[in-house]
N, C-alpha and C positions, 0 to 999 in steps of 0.2 A: 504494500500500500504506500503510494507516494501522493500526499495531498498538496498539489501545486498545479494551478490552472495555467501556468505560463506555457508549458509545452503543448498542451492540447489547444490553447488559444493560438499559438504560433502555427501549428499544423493547419488549423481551420482557416487562418488568414491566408496561408499558401494555397489552400483549396478554393479560395474566393468566398469564404464565410457562408458555406451552404446552410448553416443553421438560421440564417437571416432570410431564407427564401420562402418561409412559411411560418404561420403562427403556431404556438405550441401550448400544450397543457402539460405541466411539470408536476410529478408526484414524488413525495417522500413520506416517511413514516416508518414504523417498526414492523407492523404486520398488515397484510391486505393490499399492498401496493400493486402487485401483479394482477390479482383478481379485479381490483378497481380499474386498473389501466385497461384490461381486456373488456370490461363492461363499457367504459367510456368509448373505446374503439368501436364496439358493436353498435352503440347508440349513434355515434357520429355517422357510421356507414349507413344506418337505417335512414338517416336524414339526407343521404345522397352525397356525402363528402368522401373524397379519396383520402385515406389515412395512412400514416406511417406510425408504427408502434415499436418502441425500444424498451425491452425489459430484460431482466437477468435474475438468476442464472438460467441456462437452458437445460432441457431434459435430455434431448437426444442429439441435436445438432446445433452448432453455434448460429446457424441461420435463423433459428427460432427467435433469437434476440431482436432481429430486424424484420419486422413484418410490414408488408404492403397490402392494404385493403384486407387485413385480417389473416393473410397467409404468409408463412416464412418466405423470405426473399429466395429466389431461385438460385441454384448453384451457378448458373451462367452470370446472373447479375452480381452475385456475391463476388465471384472471381474477377469480373470486370472492374468492379468498384475497388477491390483490393489492389489490382494492378495500377489503378489510378492513384491510390493513396500511398502505397508502400514506398515509392521513391522519395516522396516528400517527407514521409515519416523518417526515413533514413537520414535525410538532410537535417531534420530537427534533432535527431539523436546525435549527430556529429557535432552540433553546436552546443548541446546541453550537457550539464554535469550528470544528470540522471536520464536514462532512456525513457521513452514513452512506455507506459504499462500496457498490458493486455487490454484492460478496460478503456484506456485512452484510445487505443486503436479501434476497438469495436465501436466506440462512441463516434469516432470520426467516420467510420464506414457507414454507420446508420445515418448520420446527418447528410453525408454525401449521397447515399442511396435515395433518401427522401427528396433531396433537391433534384436529382436526376429523374425521378419517377414521372412527373412531380406529384407531390401530395398537397392536399388543401390544408391539412393540419397534422402536426406530429404529437403523439402521446408518448411522453418520455418519463421513464422511471429512473430515479437516482440509483447509483450503485451502492453507495455507502454514505450516510450522513446527508449533506446538502450543500452547505456553504462552500466547501472545498472539493466537492465531487466534480468529476470531469463534465457532467451534464450541465453544470450550473453556468455555463457560458450562454445559455439560452436567453436568460432574462424574460421568461415566459409571462404572458399576460394573465394566465390562470395558473395558480399554484394550489396544489391539493396536498393536504397533510392528513394521512390516515393515523390511527391511534399510535401513540408513542409509548414505548416501554423500554426496559433495560435490555440492551443487546449491543454487541460490538463495543463493549465497555473499554476494551484495551485501546480503542482508537477514538471513541467519542466521549469518554468520561464515564464515571461510575454513578452519576446521579441523573435522574430523569431530566432535571432542569438543564444540565449540561448538554444532554443529547438533544433536547428541544431547541436549545440555542443553535446548535450545529444544523439541525434540520430546517429551522426557520430561515436559514440563509438563502433558500430558494425563493423567498419573497422579495420581489424587486419593486422599485418605485412605480406606483400607480396600478399594481396588480390587483386582481380579485382573488381572494384566498378562500378556499373551501376547506373547512377544518372539521374533521370528525370529533366526536366527544373525546375530551382529554382529561387526564388527571390534572389537578390544579397546578402541580409543579411544571407540567408541560404547557398548559394553556397560557400561563403568564408570559413566558418568553415569546410565544407566538403573537400575542396581542401587542406586546411591547415592540416587536419588530414591525408589525403593521402600522403602528403609530409613527415609528421612526421613518418609514419610507412612504407614508401616505397611502397605504394599501387598504382596500375595502375587504372586510371579512364577513363571511357567512358561516355560522356555527351550527353543527348538528344539535338539535334540541331547542334551538331558537328559531333560526330561519328555515331549517329543513330537518327531515328525519323520517323514521319509520313509524307510521301510525298504527298499523296492524300487520300481522303476518300469520299465516296458517300453513301447515305442512301439506304438501301436495305430492302426487306421484311424480318422482323424478326431480323434485325441488320444492319450491314454496311459492305461495301467492301473497303479494304484498299490496298494501295501501301506503303510498309514499307522499309525504308533504314535501313538495319541491319549492323552489324560489318563486315559481309562477302559479302555484296552486296545488291541488290534490290530484294524484294520479292513482286511480282505483284499478283493482283486478290486474295487477302486473305480475305475470308469471316469470320467475327466475329459476332456471334449471340448475341451481346450485344449492347445497345444503348448509344450514346453520344460521343462527342469528347474526353471526359475524358477516356472512355474505349478504344478509339483508341490510346491515349497516353499510357495507361496501356499495351496495346498489343505491342507497340514498345519497352517498357521497358522489358516486358516479353521475347520477341524475343532476345533482346541483352543479357539478362541474360543467356538464354539457349545457345546462341552462345558462350558466354564466358565459360560456363561450359563444353561444348562439344568441345571446342578448335577451333571454327570457327573464321575467321578473314580475314585480307586482302588477304591471299593466299588460303582460303577455305570457300566456302559457304555451308550452310546446304541444304539438299534436299528440293526443293521448295514444291513438292507435299506432303511431310511429314509434313512440316510446315503448309500447308493449312489444312491437316487432323487434326492436333493438335488444331488449332484455331477453326475449325468448331465444334469440340466436347466440347469446353469450355463452362462452365456455371458459373453463379454468382447469386445464390438465394438472393432475397431481394434487388437487384439492378435494379430498373425499371423493376421488374418482373411482368408480366401479369398473374393474377390468376383467373380472371373472365372476361366474355364478356357480353355485353348488360345489364347494362352498363359495359364498360371496368373498371376493378379495377387494379391499379398498386401499387406495394409495393416498397418503396425505403428507404434505411437506412441512408439517409443523416442526419448527426447529428451535423454539424457545418456549418458556413457560406460558407466556401470553397466548401464543399460537396454539399450544397444546390444550390450554384451558378451553379455547373456542372449539377445538376439535372434539374434546370429551363432551362438552355440552351438546354439540350437534349429534353425537353418537347416542346420547341418552334420550334426546328429544325425538329423533327422526328414524332411528333404527331399533329393531326389537330382536337383538341377538340372544339366543338362549345360551350360546357359548361363543366367546370372542378371544382369539389368540393374536398377540401383537408380535410383529417382527420389528426390532428397533436397532438402529445404528445412528449415532450422533457424532458430530465433530468434537474434537478434544476440548475446544474452548467454550463449549456450551454447558448450560446448567442441566446436566443429565439427571441428577437426583430430583430436581423439582419437576421435570417432565415426567419421570417415572412415577413419582408420587401422585401426579394428576391422573395418570393412566390406570393406576392400580385398582381403583374401585370399579372400573368398567371392563377390565381385562381378566380373563381366567388364567392365562398362561402367557409367558413372554419368551421369545427366542431372540437372543442378542447376537449381533454379528458385526462385521466391519464392512463399511462401504468402500468404494474405490478411491475416495479422496485421500491424498497424502496427509490431510489434517484429521482423518478419522480417529476416534478414540479406539484403542485396542479392545477387542471383544472381551478378553478376560477382565480388563479393568471395568468395562461396562457391566459385566456379569456380577462383579463384586458389589457394585452399587445397587444393581437390580435385586440381588439376593437379600440385601438388607431391608429392602422395601417390600418385595413380594414373598420373601422366604425362599430358601434354596429349592424346595420341592416344586416351585412354580417358575423356575428359570432354567433355560437350556442355552448352551453356547454352540453356535455354528460358525465355522471359519469363513465360509463363503455364502454369498447371497442365495444361489440356487439351493444349497443345502438348507439354509434357514427357511426359505419358503416351503420346501418340501416337508420339513419337520413341522412347521406351523400348521400346514394343512392336515397332517396326521394328528396332531394334538387337537385341532379344532373338531375333527370328526370323532375323537375319542369320547366314549360314553354317550354318543348320540345314535339313536336307532332310527331307521327309516329316512324320512325326508331331511335334507340338509338345508332347508330354506332359512332356518334360524341360526345357522352356523356361519361364522365370519372370521376372516383374517385381515388385520389392519397392519399395513407396512408404513412406518413413519419414523420421524426423528431428524430428518434432513432432506433437503431437496435432492442431494446426491443419492441418498438411499432410495428415494422415489424413482429417480432416473435409472438407477441400476435395476430396480425391480420392473420398471416399465419396459425396459428393453427385453426382459425375459418374458413378460406376460401380455403385453399389449399386441393385439392383432390388428 
């Protein structure tokens, strides 16, 4: 991690400042950024706009990070854009004390691809933090802040207030800020930043929010209070109250971008169409049945709490086994403590990230929480999944409709499992 915008700014200058070729919606926060970005993207496309979407990390291919009109950029376009950017990146590296990072380069590729397409609007998720993130060269007119919690403390600080200060750095002069409900320690720095730069803020619970939600087959039906009025009977094919919150934030962001407000509401049917087409791979994603196998990228306590709540509210498993692998710098104990009440057995393993926590170390933590009789270690992901399925089916006779396997703990864990299971 190198927090310095000088190099990415120099590279973009050499490319002709592609990020200035289109307006942007910029997102930060601790959890929910990618799901919210994907909903914003889907809504904008429903309104007939050509979109570019930049999110991270990816599940299967780096091209997922750079989406045009909702689809990963093609291999041909990715290669062509890289060949355009790479020589200039080498020039920047020769001049700088530190070379461009992987994230710097993918950011430049995204902005260049969006300009070449061209897109009508870019939906851009920060990589880490906000103020010093490579994406913060945008100066976006709409800034979105999803719920802020403790994560990446080694880089952003060990207090929520410090993290909020870093993330509120994406708020630029004159911007419209769409802020999800926050803890007081996070809300204060956001509001102070808005005052400092003359930004307008809309807050969940005041100007917008979820009025009602009910579980439906394949997702949930919402009544949303937007900036421009109430949007009833909105089906979102994603699970959990946290996704309902993300939907409310996404709607407000699109309203702000399209100029809806007290005097104008967006077309309700178009909003419904946009939400109905939204997807969020790796977020309580069902990839197999009999037994049901769910993939969820929860990687911190806040995300795991949302996942556990959704499992309890929307799924009726008679037996649930978890496959868990986390990165070494994450709060594994807190995540496992949240899982314990809803999981009958846990198989711990190690994902393919070089930052992954060793399986034996994770097993020790899990044993203290679940008890040694409810924990098993598998060296590799295929073995872990096979073992979890066996344990899920244990003591279950006949139909397997109430039996499930949850694979979670990291986006890398989900990516590894998805490659094995997704057809």
